[in-house]
C-alpha positions as CSV (number, residue, x, y, z in Angstrom):
1,M,-195.9,-27.9,183.7
2,I,-196.8,-28.0,187.3
3,F,-197.8,-31.7,187.7
4,P,-195.7,-33.6,185.2
5,R,-196.0,-36.8,187.2
6,F,-199.7,-36.9,186.7
7,R,-199.4,-36.2,183.0
8,R,-197.1,-39.2,182.5
9,G,-199.6,-41.5,184.2
10,A,-202.4,-40.3,181.9
11,R,-200.2,-40.8,178.8
12,S,-199.2,-44.2,180.0
13,Y,-202.9,-45.1,180.4
14,T,-203.6,-43.8,176.9
15,I,-200.7,-45.9,175.4
16,S,-201.9,-49.0,177.2
17,A,-205.5,-48.4,176.0
18,L,-204.4,-48.0,172.4
19,Y,-202.1,-51.0,172.5
20,G,-204.7,-53.1,174.3
21,T,-207.2,-52.2,171.5
22,I,-204.7,-53.2,168.8
23,V,-203.9,-56.5,170.5
24,A,-207.6,-57.3,171.1
25,Q,-208.4,-56.7,167.5
26,A,-205.4,-58.8,166.3
27,R,-206.5,-61.7,168.5
28,M,-210.0,-61.9,167.0
29,P,-210.4,-65.6,166.0
30,C,-211.9,-64.6,162.6
31,F,-208.4,-63.6,161.4
32,Y,-207.2,-67.2,162.0
33,Q,-210.4,-68.9,160.9
34,D,-212.1,-66.8,158.2
35,Y,-209.0,-65.0,156.9
36,A,-206.8,-68.1,157.2
37,V,-203.9,-66.4,158.9
38,P,-201.7,-69.1,160.4
39,D,-202.5,-69.4,164.1
40,T,-198.8,-69.4,165.1
41,V,-196.5,-67.1,166.9
42,N,-195.4,-65.6,163.5
43,G,-199.0,-65.3,162.3
44,R,-200.1,-63.5,165.5
45,F,-197.1,-61.1,165.2
46,D,-198.1,-60.4,161.6
47,V,-201.6,-59.5,162.5
48,I,-200.4,-57.2,165.3
49,V,-198.1,-55.5,162.8
50,L,-200.9,-55.3,160.3
51,H,-202.8,-53.2,162.8
52,L,-200.0,-51.4,164.6
53,A,-198.2,-50.0,161.5
54,P,-201.2,-48.1,160.2
55,V,-202.1,-46.8,163.6
56,L,-198.6,-45.4,164.0
57,D,-198.8,-43.9,160.5
58,R,-202.1,-42.2,161.5
59,I,-200.7,-40.9,164.8
60,A,-197.7,-39.5,162.9
61,L,-200.2,-37.3,160.9
62,G,-201.2,-35.5,164.1
63,P,-198.5,-33.1,165.1
64,S,-199.6,-33.1,168.7
65,L,-199.4,-36.9,168.9
66,G,-195.7,-37.4,168.2
67,D,-194.8,-38.6,171.7
68,L,-197.9,-40.8,171.8
69,G,-196.7,-42.6,168.7
70,Q,-193.2,-43.1,170.2
71,G,-194.8,-44.3,173.5
72,L,-197.0,-46.8,171.6
73,F,-194.0,-48.0,169.6
74,D,-191.9,-48.5,172.7
75,H,-194.8,-50.3,174.5
76,F,-195.0,-52.7,171.6
77,W,-191.3,-53.6,171.8
78,R,-191.4,-54.0,175.6
79,D,-194.3,-56.4,175.0
80,M,-192.4,-58.3,172.3
81,D,-189.4,-58.6,174.7
82,H,-191.7,-59.8,177.5
83,N,-193.4,-62.4,175.2
84,L,-190.1,-63.8,174.0
85,R,-188.9,-64.3,177.6
86,E,-192.3,-65.8,178.6
87,M,-191.9,-68.3,175.7
88,G,-188.6,-69.4,177.2
89,V,-186.2,-67.6,174.9
90,G,-182.9,-67.2,176.9
91,D,-181.5,-63.8,177.9
92,L,-178.6,-64.2,175.5
93,S,-180.9,-65.0,172.6
94,V,-183.4,-62.2,173.2
95,P,-181.4,-59.4,171.5
96,K,-180.9,-61.5,168.3
97,R,-184.6,-62.4,168.2
98,M,-185.6,-58.8,168.8
99,R,-183.4,-57.7,165.9
100,G,-185.2,-60.2,163.7
101,L,-188.6,-59.0,164.8
102,G,-187.4,-55.4,164.2
103,E,-186.4,-56.2,160.7
104,A,-189.8,-58.0,160.1
105,F,-191.7,-55.0,161.5
106,Y,-189.9,-52.4,159.5
107,G,-190.0,-54.5,156.3
108,R,-193.7,-55.2,156.6
109,A,-194.6,-51.7,157.6
110,G,-192.7,-50.3,154.6
111,V,-194.1,-52.8,152.1
112,Y,-197.7,-52.3,153.4
113,R,-197.4,-48.5,153.3
114,A,-196.0,-48.6,149.7
115,A,-198.7,-51.1,148.6
116,L,-201.5,-49.0,150.1
117,A,-200.2,-45.9,148.2
118,E,-200.4,-47.8,144.8
119,D,-203.4,-47.6,142.6
120,D,-203.3,-51.3,141.8
121,P,-205.1,-53.3,144.5
122,R,-203.1,-56.3,143.7
123,A,-200.0,-54.7,145.2
124,L,-201.3,-55.0,148.7
125,M,-202.7,-58.5,148.1
126,E,-199.3,-59.6,146.9
127,A,-197.6,-58.1,149.9
128,L,-199.9,-59.8,152.3
129,D,-199.5,-63.1,150.4
130,R,-195.7,-62.9,150.7
131,N,-195.6,-61.8,154.3
132,I,-198.5,-63.6,155.9
133,Y,-199.6,-66.5,153.7
134,A,-196.2,-67.7,152.3
135,S,-196.2,-70.7,154.7
136,A,-200.0,-71.2,154.6
137,P,-201.5,-72.0,151.3
138,G,-205.2,-71.4,151.1
139,G,-205.1,-67.9,152.5
140,V,-207.3,-65.1,151.5
141,P,-205.0,-62.1,150.8
142,G,-207.7,-60.3,148.8
143,R,-210.1,-60.3,151.7
144,L,-207.4,-59.3,154.1
145,A,-206.3,-56.5,151.7
146,A,-210.0,-55.2,151.7
147,Y,-210.0,-55.3,155.5
148,M,-206.7,-53.4,155.7
149,R,-207.9,-50.7,153.2
150,E,-211.1,-50.3,155.2
151,M,-209.0,-50.0,158.4
152,V,-206.8,-47.3,156.9
153,R,-209.8,-45.3,155.7
154,D,-211.4,-45.6,159.1
155,L,-208.2,-44.6,160.9
156,A,-208.0,-41.5,158.7
157,D,-211.4,-40.4,159.9
158,Q,-210.6,-40.8,163.6
159,E,-209.9,-37.5,165.3
160,A,-206.5,-36.8,166.9
161,G,-208.3,-35.9,170.2
162,A,-209.9,-39.4,170.3
163,L,-206.5,-41.1,169.8
164,A,-204.9,-38.8,172.4
165,A,-207.6,-40.0,174.8
166,G,-206.9,-43.6,174.1
167,R,-209.9,-44.2,171.9
168,L,-209.3,-46.3,168.8
169,R,-211.7,-48.2,166.6
170,F,-211.3,-50.7,163.9
171,P,-213.7,-52.0,161.3
172,D,-215.5,-55.3,162.0
173,P,-213.5,-57.9,160.1
174,H,-216.6,-60.1,159.8
175,A,-218.3,-57.3,157.7
176,I,-215.6,-57.7,155.0
177,S,-217.0,-60.2,152.5
178,A,-215.6,-62.0,149.5
179,D,-217.3,-59.4,147.3
180,D,-215.1,-56.7,149.0
181,E,-212.0,-58.5,147.8
182,V,-212.7,-57.5,144.2
183,R,-212.8,-53.8,145.2
184,A,-209.7,-54.0,147.5
């Protein structure tokens, strides 16, 4: 390639755009109000993972998007490191905390992937209940499961070219109603 420096900048912009879309979606107040996800550091991490893991899975399906997926994944971990330091976690404690976050990410991503593959809609509801609502009674795992299934369907319909250009869309979480829970 003649101008690799320019390509890196474009890919960096794409990664930032995708990650920004994921974080903006995860910060929507309705997840913490209507979906009753605990509005805590852990709750916010969980909602980011809930969005990031399926996006990474979708990117992995596009053979031309492999480096984009790795870049997005790396950007996420740099952001987690930055956030820990910003919260006042000391330099010596950051690696231990990052290991814990890594275990949480891989655990949740694997459980959600397996639950989404099952025919029984209760599998995803139970996974969300264990991972997100364990410390917060009164959650609505059925509604969150319906949202997550809609998100995965929507991601499957998004073209690789759009993702490569940094365009990502998520369903409107307000549009998922209590009626959708039954069909989750």
